[in-house]
N, C-alpha and C positions, 0 to 999 in steps of 0.2 A: 431363057433360063428356067429350069424346073425348080420351083420353090415348094417346100413341104408345108403347104397351107391348105385349109379346108377347100374342097372343090368349088363351093359356092363363091368364095372370095377369089379363087384362082381365075374364074371366068370374069368376074367384075374388074379385077385389077390386072388382067393379062397385059395390058399396055404398059404398065409400070415396070414389069420384070425385065424387059429388054432395053430399058433406057440406060444410058451410060452411067448416070448417078447411082442406079441401083446395083449395077455390076461392080462399080467401085466400092459401094457400101458393103456388099457381101464379101469382097476381098478383104476389106478392113476388118470386118467382124471375124472372119476365119483366122486372120493373123492374130487378132487380139485373144481369141479363145485358145489359140495354139501356144501363145507366149505368156499369157497371164490368166489368173483366175477371174472369170467373168460370170455375171448373172443376167437372166436366169439360165439354167442348164440349156444347152443348145436345142434340145427337143422341145423346150417350152417357150422359145422366143416368140412363136406365133400362137401361143395358147389362147389369147383373147379371141382370135378368129376361129380357132378350132372348137371352142366351147360355145360360140355364138355365131352361127352361120348368117350370111348376109340377109337371107330372106326372113330371118327370125328377129332382126334388130328392132327393138322398140325404144330403148333408152341408150344413150351414149354418155359415159362418164370419162372425162379426160384427166389423165395424170401427167407427170413430167418425165421421170425416168425410173427404172426399177429400183427397189431397195438394194443396197449394196453390202448388206451383212450376210454372213453364212446362213443358208437354209431359208432365207426370207422370201425372195422373189419367186413367183410361179407363173409369170407372164401376164398376169391380170393386174391392172393398176390398183393400188391401195391394198391388194390382197396379200396374205401370207399363207404359207403352207400350214397344214394341220400341226398342232402341238408347238407352234412357234409363237412366242409372246407378241401381242398386238402392239405395233408402233403407235406413238401418240396420235398421229393423224387418224388412224383407223379407229382408235378408241373414241375420238371426238365424233367421228361419223356415227358410230353406234350410240353415243350419248344423244345425238340429235334425233336419231330414229326413235330412241326410247322416249324422248320428250314429245316428238311429233306424232308418233303412232301408238305410243304406249306399249311397245314391244320390249320384252326382257333383253338384257344384254346377252349376246350369244356366247357360247363356250369356246368358239374358235373364230379366227379371222379369215378363213378360206372362203373367198367370194365366188367360187365356182357355182354355188347355189344360185347366185344372181345371174351369172352368165347363161346358165341353162334356161333361164326364163326370158332371155332376150336383152340382157344388159351387156353392151359391149364396153369392156373395161380397158380402155385404150391409153397407153402411155404415148407421149409425143416421141420419145426415144425408147427403143425396145430392148436395149442392152446397156450394161454398165460394167466397169472394172471394179473388182472387190475393193471396198473401202474408199472409193473415189467417186462421189456423186458428180453427175453431169460429165463424166469422163468420155462418153461417146456422143456428146452433143456436136452438132455441126458436121457430121460425117455423112449425112444423107437420110437418116431416119425421119427427120422432120418433113422432107419432101414426100416421103412415102406415106406418112400418117396424114399429111395435108390432103393427099390424093384420096385416102380412105374417107376422110370427112366430106370431101367434095362429092364423091360417089354416093354416099349416103344421102347427102342433101339433095343431089340432083335426081336420083333414081327412086327414092322412097318418099313417103309423106307421113306426117303426123308422128314424127320421132321426137322424143324428149332429149334435149342436150343439157346436161348438168355441167356447168363451167365454174370451177372453183379456183379462184386466184387469178392473178394477172396473166400468166402464160396461157392458161386454158381459155381465158376470155379472148386473147388475141387469136388463138387458133380457131375459135368459134366464129371469126369474121367470115369464114367461108360458108356458113350455114344460112340458107334461105329462111328468114324468119316469118315469111308469109305462109310457108308450108309446114313449119315445125315449131315446137315450143322450146324456147331457150330460157333456162333459168340460171342466173348468175349470182355468185356470192363470193366472199372471201374464201381463202383456203382453210381446210380443217386443221392445219398444223397449229400447235399451241401458240406460236408467235402471232398468227392472225386471229385464231379463234378466241384467244383470251383478251383481244382488243375489241371484241364485239362484232367481228366481221363474218362469223360463221354460225354460231348458235342462234336458233330462232329463224333460220331461213325457210324451214318447213318444205324443203325441196322434195322430200319423199312423199308426203301427202299430196302436194301439188302435182307431182308427176303422175301419181295414181288417179287423181281426179281427172286429169287430162285424158289419160288412157281410157278411163271408164266412159268419159264423154264421147270418145271416138268409137265406142263399142269394142274396145280391146280389153284383154285380161290384165288386171292389175298385178304389180310386182309384189311378191312376198319378200319384203325387205328384211 
């Protein structure tokens, strides 16, 4: 199957695209987009990969599924399009960066600027129906994104994985922790963050310290 994804990922993931689950998944996604309003726009489903080629991956952040409100999702986890109000989780991410690194609160929540530096912003499920969170779970995306994590773990070294919340931690079970740095905390959503499970994790400075130690360029968060 020919998938419109960055060539670097096409080579790495070639074995996935012809598996029965993936063909079934693409059939489901095409039907959903034809019959319902779904996010992100079709051309942005693989944006996380297009903005962060395989050979450039230095950090992986795992989300759950795309935002399901109009104009929000752009294919990068936690990110929203320019001029779209920041959802609470994203606001809490920037609050932690402000505390951790002393950086000012940004004017917009479009995280393409992170992706271009080597941050793979990967949702476990890459599509969603409008207004229905988790509506595309269990259709095959999880198999695909598990394969992505496995490839990164197996074929790269010294990658930082930021796992926020229970689902991300479970997905991180595929990561070889002898080769990579895995940082875990609660999810930045208000429900978790306000209970003390997010603020103060200092994941952004810790990630940069690790990258610097390995002779890599630090991320401008």
